ZAMARGU-4260 file (C-alpha; in steps of 0.2 Angstrom, whole numbers, plus 5000, padded with zeros to 4 digits):
<rodrens>
0) 5668/4076/4855 | 5682/4088/4850 | 5685/4106/4852 | 5691/4115/4837 | 5703/4129/4841
5) 5705/4142/4826 | 5721/4152/4828 | 5738/4153/4820 | 5755/4144/4822 | 5764/4159/4832
10) 5750/4161/4845 | 5755/4162/4863 | 5754/4151/4878 | 5735/4153/4879 | 5733/4139/4866
15) 5742/4125/4875 | 5735/4130/4892 | 5717/4128/4886 | 5722/4112/4877 | 5729/4105/4892
20) 5714/4109/4902 | 5702/4101/4889 | 5713/4085/4888 | 5713/4084/4907 | 5695/4082/4906
25) 5696/4067/4895 | 5691/4077/4879 | 5700/4082/4863 | 5706/4098/4855 | 5711/4101/4837
30) 5721/4116/4832 | 5718/4124/4815 | 5732/4136/4811 | 5725/4148/4799 | 5742/4155/4793
35) 5747/4137/4787 | 5731/4136/4776 | 5731/4133/4761 | 5750/4130/4760 | 5751/4116/4773
40) 5734/4112/4779 | 5720/4106/4768 | 5701/4110/4771 | 5687/4101/4761 | 5670/4108/4762
45) 5656/4098/4754 | 5640/4108/4752 | 5626/4096/4748 | 5613/4085/4756 | 5627/4076/4765
50) 5637/4091/4771 | 5655/4087/4777 | 5669/4098/4782 | 5686/4090/4784 | 5702/4098/4790
55) 5719/4088/4786 | 5735/4093/4795 | 5748/4081/4791 | 5743/4064/4799 | 5729/4072/4809
60) 5712/4074/4801 | 5696/4080/4809 | 5678/4078/4802 | 5670/4094/4809 | 5654/4084/4812
65) 5664/4077/4827 | 5666/4095/4835 | 5655/4101/4849 | 5662/4118/4850 | 5674/4131/4842
70) 5686/4143/4850 | 5688/4158/4838 | 5704/4166/4843 | 5717/4173/4831 | 5717/4174/4812
75) 5732/4175/4800 | 5724/4170/4783 | 5736/4164/4770 | 5751/4171/4779 | 5763/4158/4772
80) 5758/4161/4754 | 5775/4166/4746 | 5778/4185/4745 | 5786/4182/4728 | 5769/4179/4721
85) 5762/4193/4710 | 5753/4205/4723 | 5737/4205/4714 | 5736/4186/4714 | 5743/4184/4732
90) 5730/4197/4738 | 5716/4187/4729 | 5722/4171/4736 | 5723/4178/4754 | 5705/4185/4752
95) 5699/4169/4746 | 5707/4160/4761 | 5698/4172/4772 | 5681/4170/4764 | 5683/4151/4765
100) 5689/4150/4783 | 5676/4163/4789 | 5662/4154/4780 | 5667/4137/4787 | 5667/4144/4805
105) 5650/4153/4802 | 5642/4137/4796 | 5648/4127/4811 | 5635/4120/4822 | 5637/4119/4841
110) 5644/4131/4853 | 5655/4146/4848 | 5667/4156/4860 | 5662/4168/4853 | 5651/4170/4837
115) 5661/4180/4824 | 5646/4192/4821 | 5646/4196/4840 | 5665/4198/4840 | 5665/4209/4825
120) 5651/4220/4833 | 5659/4221/4850 | 5676/4227/4841 | 5667/4244/4837 | 5676/4254/4850
125) 5664/4269/4848 | 5649/4257/4851 | 5658/4250/4866 | 5660/4267/4874 | 5642/4272/4870
130) 5635/4256/4878 | 5646/4257/4893 | 5640/4275/4897 | 5622/4269/4895 | 5625/4256/4908
135) 5632/4268/4920 | 5651/4265/4918 | 5662/4280/4918 | 5671/4283/4901 | 5685/4295/4896
140) 5680/4310/4884 | 5684/4304/4867 | 5686/4312/4850 | 5689/4302/4833 | 5693/4315/4820
145) 5702/4320/4804 | 5700/4338/4808 | 5715/4347/4816 | 5704/4361/4822 | 5692/4349/4831
150) 5707/4341/4839 | 5715/4357/4845 | 5698/4363/4853 | 5696/4346/4861 | 5714/4347/4868
155) 5709/4364/4876 | 5694/4357/4884 | 5704/4343/4892 | 5714/4350/4907 | 5724/4335/4910
160) 5730/4334/4892 | 5725/4321/4879 | 5732/4305/4872 | 5730/4297/4855 | 5727/4279/4850
165) 5721/4268/4836 | 5704/4260/4834 | 5710/4246/4824 | 5723/4233/4829 | 5739/4241/4821
170) 5757/4236/4821 | 5772/4239/4810 | 5783/4225/4806 | 5802/4226/4803 | 5812/4216/4790
175) 5813/4201/4802 | 5794/4201/4804 | 5795/4207/4822 | 5779/4216/4828 | 5780/4234/4834
180) 5763/4238/4842 | 5757/4256/4841 | 5754/4261/4859 | 5743/4275/4867 | 5754/4290/4866
185) 5752/4308/4874 | 5749/4322/4862 | 5761/4337/4864 | 5759/4355/4859 | 5771/4352/4844
190) 5759/4338/4839 | 5744/4349/4839 | 5753/4361/4827 | 5758/4347/4815 | 5742/4337/4811
195) 5742/4337/4792 | 5743/4318/4792 | 5725/4318/4799 | 5719/4321/4781 | 5726/4304/4777
200) 5721/4294/4792 | 5708/4299/4806 | 5714/4296/4824 | 5706/4294/4841 | 5710/4306/4855
205) 5705/4304/4873 | 5707/4314/4889 | 5722/4309/4899 | 5714/4300/4914 | 5725/4301/4930
210) 5730/4283/4935 | 5732/4275/4952 | 5731/4258/4945 | 5727/4249/4929 | 5715/4234/4929
215) 5713/4219/4917 | 5696/4211/4920 | 5694/4194/4911 | 5677/4188/4910 | 5672/4170/4905
220) 5654/4166/4906 | 5649/4173/4923 | 5666/4171/4931 | 5676/4187/4933 | 5695/4188/4936
225) 5702/4205/4940 | 5720/4210/4942 | 5729/4227/4945 | 5746/4234/4941 | 5754/4250/4946
230) 5759/4256/4928 | 5765/4272/4935 | 5780/4263/4943 | 5789/4263/4927 | 5791/4279/4916
235) 5789/4270/4900 | 5772/4263/4905 | 5764/4280/4910 | 5752/4280/4896 | 5751/4262/4891
240) 5756/4248/4902 | 5758/4237/4887 | 5774/4246/4882 | 5782/4239/4898 | 5772/4223/4898
245) 5787/4212/4900 | 5794/4222/4914 | 5777/4222/4923 | 5772/4204/4919 | 5776/4198/4937
250) 5769/4214/4946 | 5750/4210/4944 | 5740/4208/4959 | 5723/4202/4963 | 5710/4216/4964
255) 5692/4216/4971 | 5682/4225/4958 | 5667/4234/4966 | 5651/4224/4965 | 5642/4237/4955
260) 5656/4239/4942 | 5656/4220/4940 | 5637/4219/4937 | 5638/4233/4924 | 5653/4224/4915
265) 5642/4208/4915 | 5628/4218/4907 | 5640/4224/4894 | 5645/4206/4890 | 5627/4201/4888
270) 5623/4216/4877 | 5636/4210/4865 | 5633/4192/4867 | 5650/4188/4873 | 5656/4173/4883
275) 5674/4180/4884 | 5681/4197/4886 | 5697/4206/4892 | 5692/4223/4899 | 5704/4237/4902
280) 5700/4249/4917 | 5709/4264/4925 | 5707/4267/4944 | 5710/4285/4947 | 5718/4293/4962
285) 5701/4297/4969 | 5695/4279/4967 | 5685/4281/4951 | 5684/4266/4939 | 5685/4272/4921
290) 5681/4259/4907 | 5692/4260/4892 | 5688/4245/4881 | 5683/4227/4880 | 5693/4215/4869
295) 5683/4200/4863 | 5699/4190/4860 | 5711/4198/4872 | 5725/4190/4881 | 5725/4182/4898
300) 5740/4170/4899 | 5752/4180/4909 | 5739/4181/4923 | 5739/4162/4924 | 5757/4159/4922
305) 5762/4172/4934 | 5753/4179/4950 | 5739/4181/4953 | 5738/4163/4944 | 5720/4164/4940
310) 5713/4148/4932 | 5707/4157/4917 | 5711/4142/4904 | 5702/4131/4916 | 5686/4142/4915
315) 5688/4143/4896 | 5689/4124/4894 | 5674/4122/4905 | 5663/4134/4895 | 5669/4125/4879
320) 5665/4108/4885 | 5649/4111/4894 | 5643/4125/4882 | 5637/4134/4898 | 5643/4150/4905
</rodrens>
């Protein structure tokens, strides 16, 4: 049987790492790059008594009846449709690609890592924090608002100051298509006096939690891999380690997560019906573990390529091939 991997052509090392582990077990993987559909990849979906779904990528062809599982990872629907196309028509084409691909994935039988409906529900950050609190995890005080007065009051209540972040995955792209991610940022007094922009876009504010370490806990099934980094060792990473991610990439170390925290995180995964999740946690100077969020399709590759060299792709391959967590 074959594992279908749904991603895009510029995805990172995660894809070849998992494909290598699948092939090492004598099985096959088929990569479907959503950004190359419909311009380079063909997708035929026959809906009748004899249902068939066929993906053709150059000389490679896959009848999806041969698939045993699907890894739903990164989507870039219709990204290679020419920008020169009339915007209304291009938007319509991208939307139709999105509907087609998502419908195809939703109709696939077999094991999903993870079901789209579960991923989409888990991506609601307010719900994540609510469930985490109910499970006994510590979470930061949080306000999402378009009301400057509420934000100013919230800032007064948080003695350590506040930071702001985006609920959605948001990035700005330059003329060369390079991605500039919007990171977690401290809110200054000047910011609090200039919040007119909130009437155009709500933002999320959190109390600034003091950091001794930052953790990335990657869960695959019932396997838990936790690594720690001293983000405060670099000035640029004070509020968001990702801002200095490349500089810190070799600085992660194995970390023994307390058993009670681990159990609560596994319950969180069960609640959302997730087999995979990348979880961000702050360890405070007084050794409290503060849950920030779980990303249902979060990154892991650097923790495998560099220390602590966790066998995460191996764990993903095993779940995809055995359909067991």
